[in-house]
Backbone as CSV, one residue per row, in Angstrom:
resi,resn,N_x,N_y,N_z,CA_x,CA_y,CA_z,C_x,C_y,C_z
1,UNK,170.450,78.013,86.849,169.606,78.717,87.645,168.318,77.838,87.909
2,UNK,167.844,77.741,89.141,166.724,76.984,89.527,165.468,77.788,89.695
3,UNK,164.344,77.435,89.066,163.195,78.136,89.302,162.533,77.832,90.581
4,UNK,161.805,78.586,91.062,161.211,78.431,92.445,160.027,77.257,92.429
5,UNK,159.515,77.070,91.309,158.355,76.108,91.169,158.894,74.751,90.784
6,UNK,160.156,74.460,90.580,160.698,73.159,90.206,161.180,72.497,91.441
7,UNK,160.881,71.282,91.370,161.263,70.459,92.544,162.730,69.834,92.317
8,UNK,163.681,70.207,93.258,165.014,69.562,93.096,165.178,68.549,93.925
9,UNK,165.682,67.304,93.534,165.938,66.256,94.486,167.528,66.066,94.663
10,UNK,167.959,66.076,95.740,169.390,65.860,95.969,169.553,65.052,97.197
11,UNK,170.231,63.907,97.033,170.552,63.218,98.233,171.856,63.703,98.885
12,UNK,171.787,63.776,100.228,172.875,64.307,100.970,173.852,63.149,101.423
13,UNK,175.099,63.552,101.484,175.942,62.567,102.039,176.089,62.694,103.593
14,UNK,176.841,61.817,104.193,176.804,61.763,105.642,177.426,63.252,106.123
15,UNK,178.430,63.766,105.695,179.111,64.995,106.007,178.063,66.098,105.932
16,UNK,177.284,66.052,104.784,176.293,67.233,104.642,175.125,66.918,105.657
17,UNK,174.804,65.723,106.012,173.707,65.537,107.035,174.115,65.895,108.382
18,UNK,175.374,65.782,108.753,175.767,66.231,109.920,175.642,67.778,110.192
19,UNK,175.683,68.565,109.101,175.765,69.978,109.122,174.371,70.582,109.172
20,UNK,173.216,69.489,108.978,171.949,70.117,108.937,171.487,70.617,110.281
21,UNK,170.954,71.865,110.318,170.513,72.472,111.645,169.093,72.470,111.629
22,UNK,168.610,72.232,112.844,167.172,72.329,113.099,166.881,71.655,114.398
23,UNK,165.493,71.613,114.754,165.209,70.964,115.919,163.971,71.667,116.498
24,UNK,163.872,71.468,117.780,162.522,71.855,118.520,162.804,73.222,118.981
25,UNK,162.004,74.118,118.894,162.163,75.484,119.501,160.880,75.706,120.352
26,UNK,161.158,76.188,121.492,160.043,76.337,122.495,159.494,77.908,122.209
27,UNK,158.323,77.816,121.899,157.706,79.152,121.621,156.665,79.541,122.828
28,UNK,156.340,80.779,122.835,155.422,81.253,123.784,154.084,80.592,123.784
29,UNK,153.688,80.021,122.456,152.408,79.453,122.478,152.462,78.058,123.082
30,UNK,153.702,77.412,122.909,153.819,76.137,123.540,153.812,76.287,125.114
31,UNK,154.603,77.288,125.579,154.549,77.452,127.072,153.197,77.806,127.545
32,UNK,152.471,78.428,126.760,151.102,78.926,127.276,150.250,77.676,127.240
33,UNK,150.233,76.672,126.305,149.480,75.585,126.195,149.912,74.721,127.371
34,UNK,151.129,74.573,127.765,151.521,73.685,129.010,151.072,74.341,130.250
35,UNK,151.136,75.569,130.327,150.660,76.231,131.525,149.062,76.171,131.719
36,UNK,148.412,76.239,130.683,146.957,76.148,130.658,146.578,74.711,130.978
37,UNK,147.167,73.741,130.446,146.949,72.381,130.850,147.279,72.004,132.386
38,UNK,148.488,72.590,132.957,148.868,72.411,134.345,147.748,72.982,135.164
39,UNK,147.393,74.293,134.834,146.336,75.028,135.609,145.054,74.218,135.719
40,UNK,144.557,73.580,134.536,143.243,72.891,134.415,143.352,71.689,135.216
41,UNK,144.485,70.833,135.248,144.630,69.687,136.187,144.751,70.049,137.667
42,UNK,145.448,71.124,137.852,145.481,71.661,139.338,144.115,71.919,139.829
43,UNK,143.390,72.714,139.059,142.080,73.151,139.604,141.029,71.972,139.677
44,UNK,141.198,70.931,138.794,140.377,69.803,138.953,140.737,69.024,140.206
45,UNK,142.031,68.871,140.646,142.350,68.339,141.851,141.939,69.166,142.985
46,UNK,141.972,70.342,142.976,141.638,71.182,144.005,139.983,71.168,144.346
47,UNK,139.309,71.067,143.224,137.955,71.034,143.303,137.414,69.611,143.812
48,UNK,138.291,68.623,143.398,137.992,67.217,143.814,138.283,67.153,145.340
49,UNK,139.308,67.575,145.749,139.599,67.713,147.224,138.643,68.437,148.008
50,UNK,138.211,69.471,147.537,137.224,70.283,148.109,135.792,69.582,148.244
51,UNK,135.407,68.918,147.235,134.149,68.151,147.260,134.289,66.918,148.097
52,UNK,135.490,66.263,148.088,135.702,65.113,148.980,135.664,65.595,150.562
53,UNK,136.300,66.624,150.819,136.319,67.144,152.197,134.902,67.558,152.699
54,UNK,134.039,68.224,151.822,132.746,68.497,152.170,131.863,67.227,152.234
55,UNK,132.113,66.196,151.569,131.202,64.985,151.615,131.629,64.215,152.916
56,UNK,132.955,64.264,153.227,133.238,63.631,154.483,132.833,64.290,155.806
57,UNK,132.809,65.555,155.750,132.392,66.402,156.876,130.880,66.616,156.851
58,UNK,130.218,66.367,155.736,128.876,66.474,155.373,128.446,67.912,155.805
59,UNK,129.194,68.846,155.210,128.865,70.188,155.233,128.816,70.865,153.949
60,UNK,128.014,71.756,153.573,127.960,72.505,152.314,128.086,73.800,152.548
61,UNK,128.917,74.275,151.804,129.320,75.816,151.896,128.249,76.577,151.490
62,UNK,127.975,77.850,152.007,126.931,78.759,151.661,127.096,79.364,150.357
């Protein structure tokens, strides 16, 4: 029986390595971070276009 606080070192062979399951999972937090980053870049582009257009037309909105 192995105690929980003991460290057990075992080297896996190739067959066991192929059976290891794991990987990347997409969580809601990750999706929210990408959405927030996209919105920030989109809004910066929109604001830049708006300021560029007002500079070219030499008009300032009220």
